[in-house]
N, C-alpha and C positions, 0 to 999 in steps of 0.2 A: 084539544085540537091546537095543534103547533101554528104558530104564529110566523110568517116567512115574509121577509123584507126583500124586496127584489130593487136593486138598485142600478138604472139604466145610466150610464156615465158617458153615452155619445153625445155630442152635441147636435146631432142630425135626426130628426124626427122619422126620417124615411130610410133610417141606416139598417144594415142587417142586425146590428145590435139591437136596434129598438123591437125589431121583429123577434128575436131571440129572446129578450126579456118578456115581452107579452106571450111566447110559447111556453117560456119555464113557468110563468105565473098561472097559466092555463093548467098545466100539468100538475102543478101543486095544488091548485084549486079540486081538480079531479081527484087527488089523492087525499083530500079531505082538510087540508090545510086553509089557516085564514091568511090571505094574502093582500099584503100592499105594496104597490109599484110605485116607486119614486124615479121619475124621470128628470135627473138634474137640470137639463135645459128649460125646465118650466119654473124652477125656483128663482127666485129675486134674493141675489146675495152678492157681496163683493168676494172674490176668490182669493184677493190678496191678504196677505198677513202684514200689516203695514209696520208693525213693530216687531215682527217677528214672534218669538216667544216672550220678549222682554216686558211687555204690557198687555193691558186688557183691551180687548176689541169685542164690543157687545154684539151676541149673535142676532141677526135679522129674525122675523118670526118665521120664515121657512125653515132656517137651520134649528131652532127651537122645536119645531114640529120634527124636523128630522132626527133630532137626538130622541125624542120620545119614542118616535117610531124604533130607534135602534136599541132602546130599552124593552120595548115589548118583544120585539123579535126573539124568537128561539133559533132562527137559522137566516142568515144574510147571504144573499145572492149579488155580487158585483159581477157587471158585465160591461166590457169595455174592450175598444181595439188597441192593438199596440202600433203605437205612433212613436217612432225614434227611439225605440228600445224602452218605451216609456207610456204613461197615459195621456190622454187629452188633458189640457190645462184646466178644464172645467172640472174634471174628476178630482184632480190634484189639489186644486182649490177648495173643493168640497171637503176633501179629506183634512186638508191644512187647517180648515176653519171649524169643522164639526168635532174633530176628535181632540178635543182640549186637554191640556195637562190638568190633572186634578179631577177631570170627568172620565176620560178613556183610559188613563193610565196615569201613574206617579212614579216617582223615585223614593226607593225606601232609603232609610239612613245610611246603609251602606254603598248606595249610589246605583244599586241594579232596578231594573224597571219593575215594575208591578202593573200587570193588566187589569182594568178595573170592569171590563166587558166579558169576564170569565163565564163559561157555562153555557157559552153560545157556539153553535156552528156555522160554518160557511162554504160558499161555493165560489172560485173565481172561474168566469167565462170569458177568454179572449178570443177575439177574433184578429187574423193575421194575414197578409198576402204572402208572406214567408212558409214554407214548409216547416212542421213542426220540429223536425231533426235539426234543421237549421238555427231554430230559436235556441234549442236546449243544448246542442253539442258545440256550435260555433259562436253563438251570442250570449251565452250563459243564461239564458231565459232571465233577463232582468226585469221585464214586466211582471213576470209572476212571482219572482223573488222579492220584488218591492212590494206587492201587493198583500202575498201570503205572510213572510217572514217578518217585514220591516213594517208593517200595517196591522194586519188582522191578528197576527200571533201576538205581536208586540203589545197590542190591547187587550189581549187575555181570550183570543179566541183559538179553540182547539179544533182537531179535525176538519183542516180546511182541505177541501178536495178542488182538484183544479181540471177544467175542461177546454182543449184547445180546439179551435174552428179555423181550418183553413186546408190549403191555402184559398183565400177569398179571390184573390184576383184571377180572371178566366174562368170562374166556376159558373154553371149554367144552372136554370131554374131547378132542373131534378135535383142536383147538388144540394143548393140552398134549402129544398123542401125536406130533404134528408136531415139535413142540420137541425132544421126546427123540429122535426119529429124527434130526433135523438134528445133535443134539449128538454121538449115537453116531457120524454120519458124519465130524463133526470128530475124534473120537476116531482112528477108522480112518486118516485122512489125515495127522494128526500124527504117528501111531506110524509111518508111511512115510517120515517125513523122518529123513534120517541124523543121528545124534549126532555133535556137534563134538569134535574131537581135542583142543582147547585149553581142556578143563575144568579150572577150578582146583579145589584140593583133592584 
């Protein structure tokens, strides 16, 4: 049975992202996966790295549990809105604090990075008020590049898929219901993909 970790990175519990995370989780469970949903707004932690990467900052219990959930996961799903070409401060702080050097990645003697969360797959689901073509063509898809290349792939994830939901602004109930159904279907399909045997940790 694959283990799926769904990370809801929206600070609002009544958000579309929260509903998408719930729908994806339900679909993955329907596909036979063991699913954990981590709503970052419910965690207690300091999102700031007070000394950057130069000193040690002890992880709060919720972040220790989050690291365990990441280790156990075969597939990780990040759900977040696009805000100012990036992600909410809550999600950024979670990533800064949880993906520690020496735990999620390290640098080899030649200076090149090595991802230590290898063997896992991922999906990034982002919501946006802008059309998808606007993000990709005119804005450079900065949020997706940040999450996929500079974070997940940097830490060793492979086969990272992306789903863009939008434009949210002005959408009606029927459109939102269609998005929820779409994401539930993605959860079922992702759960059916076999877990890799070469998972690190």
